[in-house]
ROTILUM-876830 format. One record per residue: x, y, z of N, C-alpha, C, O in turn; residue in three letters. Coordinates in nm, 3 decimals. Atoms other than C-alpha are relative to their C-alpha. Layout:
(atom (X, Y, Z), (X, Y, Z), (X, Y, Z), (X, Y, Z), ALA)
...
END
This chain:
(atom (0.066, -0.013, -0.117), (0.361, -1.238, -0.061), (-0.172, 0.094, -0.014), (-0.277, 0.082, 0.049), MET)
(atom (0.114, -0.126, -0.020), (0.114, -0.935, -0.158), (-0.133, -0.109, -0.040), (-0.241, -0.125, 0.018), VAL)
(atom (0.068, 0.094, 0.062), (-0.034, -1.201, -0.376), (-0.111, -0.085, 0.057), (-0.217, -0.113, 0.001), GLU)
(atom (0.083, 0.064, -0.088), (-0.188, -1.385, -0.117), (-0.117, 0.073, 0.044), (-0.218, 0.003, 0.051), LYS)
(atom (0.081, -0.101, -0.015), (-0.397, -1.102, -0.031), (-0.084, 0.058, -0.065), (-0.199, 0.075, -0.024), TYR)
(atom (0.064, -0.066, 0.090), (-0.489, -0.927, -0.328), (-0.008, -0.129, -0.077), (0.096, -0.191, -0.096), VAL)
(atom (-0.011, 0.131, 0.099), (-0.592, -1.229, -0.546), (-0.089, 0.036, -0.144), (-0.112, -0.051, -0.229), THR)
(atom (0.058, -0.025, 0.139), (-0.775, -1.056, -0.840), (0.109, 0.038, -0.122), (0.150, 0.152, -0.096), GLN)
(atom (-0.082, -0.074, 0.075), (-0.526, -0.990, -1.150), (0.024, 0.110, 0.018), (0.123, 0.156, 0.075), PRO)
(atom (-0.032, -0.146, 0.028), (-0.598, -0.656, -1.228), (0.021, 0.080, 0.108), (0.084, 0.182, 0.081), SER)
(atom (0.007, -0.049, -0.082), (-0.634, -0.546, -0.869), (0.169, -0.051, 0.061), (0.210, 0.004, 0.163), ALA)
(atom (-0.115, 0.025, -0.041), (-0.282, -0.702, -0.819), (0.081, 0.077, -0.066), (0.152, 0.156, -0.004), LEU)
(atom (-0.066, -0.104, 0.062), (-0.130, -0.531, -1.094), (0.023, 0.123, -0.018), (0.113, 0.174, -0.085), ALA)
(atom (-0.016, -0.118, -0.020), (-0.216, -0.215, -1.002), (0.018, 0.031, 0.161), (0.006, 0.143, 0.210), ARG)
(atom (-0.068, 0.011, -0.138), (-0.105, -0.294, -0.641), (0.138, 0.019, -0.033), (0.193, 0.123, 0.004), VAL)
(atom (-0.112, -0.020, 0.063), (0.230, -0.371, -0.822), (0.026, 0.101, -0.043), (0.133, 0.135, 0.007), GLN)
(atom (-0.043, -0.147, 0.100), (0.260, -0.041, -1.040), (-0.005, 0.116, 0.104), (0.045, 0.228, 0.092), SER)
(atom (0.007, -0.139, -0.061), (0.161, 0.151, -0.742), (0.132, 0.088, 0.058), (0.241, 0.035, 0.043), SER)
(atom (-0.106, -0.097, -0.001), (0.395, 0.431, -0.635), (0.074, -0.092, 0.158), (0.196, -0.088, 0.172), VAL)
(atom (0.005, 0.080, -0.085), (0.390, 0.196, -0.304), (0.072, -0.158, -0.030), (0.125, -0.227, 0.057), PHE)
(atom (0.008, 0.113, 0.017), (0.444, -0.103, -0.464), (0.110, -0.137, 0.018), (0.094, -0.258, 0.032), GLY)
(atom (-0.153, 0.074, -0.058), (0.833, -0.218, -0.397), (0.016, 0.004, 0.140), (0.115, -0.044, 0.195), PRO)
(atom (-0.009, -0.015, -0.171), (0.759, -0.141, -0.021), (-0.102, -0.089, 0.077), (-0.099, -0.101, 0.199), TYR)
(atom (0.077, 0.094, -0.026), (0.471, -0.399, -0.017), (0.003, -0.099, 0.054), (-0.077, -0.126, 0.144), LEU)
(atom (-0.033, 0.119, -0.068), (0.632, -0.725, 0.048), (0.036, 0.012, 0.147), (-0.028, -0.034, 0.241), PRO)
(atom (-0.010, -0.022, -0.114), (0.824, -0.603, 0.315), (-0.129, 0.038, 0.096), (-0.169, -0.045, 0.177), PRO)
(atom (0.136, 0.002, -0.087), (0.510, -0.464, 0.488), (-0.085, -0.106, 0.041), (-0.139, -0.124, 0.151), LEU)
(atom (0.102, 0.136, -0.064), (0.317, -0.795, 0.458), (0.086, -0.061, 0.075), (0.048, -0.109, 0.183), VAL)
(atom (-0.060, 0.088, -0.078), (0.608, -0.954, 0.565), (-0.001, 0.032, 0.149), (-0.040, -0.046, 0.237), GLN)
(atom (0.023, -0.042, -0.168), (0.628, -0.762, 0.901), (-0.097, -0.018, 0.051), (-0.089, -0.078, 0.158), SER)
(atom (0.126, 0.024, -0.038), (0.257, -0.759, 0.938), (0.006, -0.149, 0.020), (-0.016, -0.180, 0.137), LEU)
(atom (0.017, 0.122, -0.038), (0.271, -1.142, 0.908), (0.075, -0.080, 0.111), (0.042, -0.181, 0.174), GLU)
(atom (-0.100, 0.028, -0.149), (0.575, -1.162, 1.172), (-0.088, 0.053, 0.126), (-0.077, 0.005, 0.239), GLN)
(atom (0.042, -0.035, -0.140), (0.364, -0.975, 1.407), (-0.129, -0.049, 0.049), (-0.187, -0.009, 0.151), GLY)
(atom (0.136, 0.064, -0.035), (0.050, -1.205, 1.384), (-0.130, 0.051, -0.079), (-0.216, -0.037, -0.088), GLU)
(atom (0.048, -0.084, 0.033), (-0.154, -0.973, 1.226), (-0.092, -0.104, -0.083), (-0.035, -0.200, -0.136), TYR)
(atom (0.103, 0.057, 0.066), (-0.501, -1.119, 1.061), (0.025, 0.030, -0.137), (0.071, 0.132, -0.189), ALA)
(atom (-0.021, 0.014, 0.172), (-0.500, -1.223, 0.698), (-0.114, 0.141, -0.015), (-0.056, 0.250, -0.023), ALA)
(atom (0.019, -0.170, -0.038), (-0.785, -0.909, 0.716), (0.026, 0.113, 0.031), (-0.007, 0.205, -0.044), GLU)
(atom (-0.064, -0.088, -0.017), (-0.640, -0.689, 0.865), (0.105, 0.063, -0.077), (0.119, 0.185, -0.087), THR)
(atom (-0.102, -0.012, 0.090), (-0.336, -0.728, 0.626), (-0.079, 0.080, -0.120), (-0.051, 0.189, -0.170), ILE)
(atom (0.117, -0.027, 0.190), (-0.598, -0.676, 0.298), (-0.041, 0.123, 0.041), (-0.028, 0.209, -0.046), ARG)
(atom (0.026, -0.151, -0.045), (-0.720, -0.358, 0.505), (0.116, 0.103, 0.016), (0.112, 0.226, 0.013), LEU)
(atom (-0.125, -0.095, -0.009), (-0.394, -0.230, 0.545), (0.060, 0.043, -0.109), (0.098, 0.158, -0.128), TYR)
(atom (-0.037, 0.010, 0.176), (-0.285, -0.313, 0.167), (-0.065, 0.090, -0.063), (-0.012, 0.168, -0.142), LEU)
(atom (0.066, -0.116, 0.084), (-0.578, -0.111, 0.059), (0.019, 0.117, 0.033), (0.061, 0.191, -0.056), ARG)
(atom (-0.051, -0.130, -0.039), (-0.531, 0.193, 0.262), (0.170, 0.069, -0.043), (0.188, 0.187, -0.074), ALA)
(atom (-0.107, -0.053, 0.066), (-0.158, 0.226, 0.161), (-0.029, 0.015, -0.136), (0.029, 0.117, -0.176), VAL)
(atom (0.021, -0.008, 0.116), (-0.290, 0.180, -0.207), (-0.064, 0.095, -0.011), (-0.028, 0.180, -0.092), ILE)
(atom (0.085, -0.123, 0.000), (-0.534, 0.414, -0.157), (0.079, 0.144, 0.000), (0.070, 0.226, -0.092), ARG)
(atom (-0.100, -0.109, 0.005), (-0.276, 0.683, -0.042), (0.070, 0.027, -0.096), (0.076, 0.144, -0.134), PHE)
(atom (-0.089, 0.011, 0.097), (-0.041, 0.593, -0.302), (-0.030, 0.064, -0.124), (0.047, 0.121, -0.201), GLY)
(atom (0.078, -0.016, 0.108), (-0.331, 0.647, -0.543), (-0.008, 0.181, 0.007), (0.049, 0.258, -0.071), ALA)
(atom (0.006, -0.143, -0.104), (-0.413, 1.000, -0.344), (0.160, 0.092, -0.083), (0.152, 0.179, -0.169), TRP)
(atom (-0.151, -0.059, 0.019), (-0.025, 1.118, -0.410), (0.027, -0.002, -0.141), (0.091, 0.090, -0.193), LEU)
(atom (-0.026, -0.019, 0.137), (-0.017, 1.033, -0.757), (-0.080, 0.111, -0.111), (-0.042, 0.176, -0.209), GLN)
(atom (0.089, -0.122, 0.061), (-0.313, 1.249, -0.860), (0.050, 0.107, 0.045), (0.062, 0.195, -0.040), ARG)
(atom (-0.052, -0.160, 0.010), (-0.167, 1.550, -0.686), (0.159, 0.022, -0.020), (0.218, 0.122, 0.023), ARG)
(atom (-0.161, 0.018, 0.039), (0.209, 1.459, -0.807), (0.080, 0.037, 0.112), (0.166, 0.124, 0.104), LYS)
(atom (-0.092, 0.013, -0.122), (0.358, 1.428, -0.481), (0.086, -0.136, 0.013), (0.032, -0.243, 0.041), VAL)
(atom (-0.055, 0.053, -0.009), (0.609, 1.249, -0.477), (0.053, -0.110, 0.095), (-0.039, -0.088, 0.174), THR)
(atom (-0.008, 0.044, -0.127), (0.734, 1.002, -0.199), (0.110, 0.073, 0.143), (0.099, 0.082, 0.265), LEU)
(atom (-0.040, -0.087, -0.024), (1.008, 1.207, -0.155), (-0.028, 0.118, 0.124), (0.036, 0.147, 0.226), GLY)
(atom (0.031, -0.129, -0.006), (0.799, 1.516, -0.095), (-0.112, -0.037, 0.123), (-0.164, 0.069, 0.155), GLU)
(atom (0.060, 0.046, -0.064), (0.579, 1.335, 0.163), (0.013, 0.065, 0.132), (0.132, 0.072, 0.159), VAL)
(atom (-0.049, -0.051, -0.134), (0.562, 1.505, 0.526), (-0.098, -0.014, 0.094), (-0.189, -0.087, 0.057), ASN)
(atom (0.155, 0.022, -0.122), (0.299, 1.509, 0.838), (-0.082, 0.114, -0.097), (-0.195, 0.075, -0.127), ALA)
(atom (0.094, -0.103, 0.087), (0.149, 1.817, 0.617), (-0.094, -0.074, -0.114), (-0.216, -0.062, -0.127), ALA)
(atom (0.095, 0.079, 0.102), (0.049, 1.586, 0.324), (-0.070, -0.138, 0.087), (-0.182, -0.173, 0.052), THR)
(atom (0.061, 0.101, -0.087), (-0.041, 1.303, 0.566), (-0.140, 0.097, 0.058), (-0.259, 0.072, 0.042), VAL)
(atom (0.164, -0.072, -0.032), (-0.289, 1.574, 0.720), (-0.095, 0.050, -0.106), (-0.217, 0.039, -0.101), ASP)
(atom (0.105, 0.003, 0.130), (-0.422, 1.673, 0.390), (-0.078, -0.112, -0.039), (-0.200, -0.097, -0.039), ARG)
(atom (0.056, 0.120, 0.007), (-0.506, 1.327, 0.309), (-0.127, -0.037, 0.088), (-0.177, -0.149, 0.080), TYR)
END
């Protein structure tokens, strides 16, 4: 599913190996079922990947994410 929105092989590899990688197919499925536009789904994926990269750079695990973490982002 993610492959429909991230077409470059190198970008797809980054997306799939990101901290949110396992959660992206259900996210895409939910957005598609909600009839979101393809470009909107691409933008949401990009935002999630950027947030995941930010977390990784700061060595914050998903279990540690809270409202304060999101505010710092």
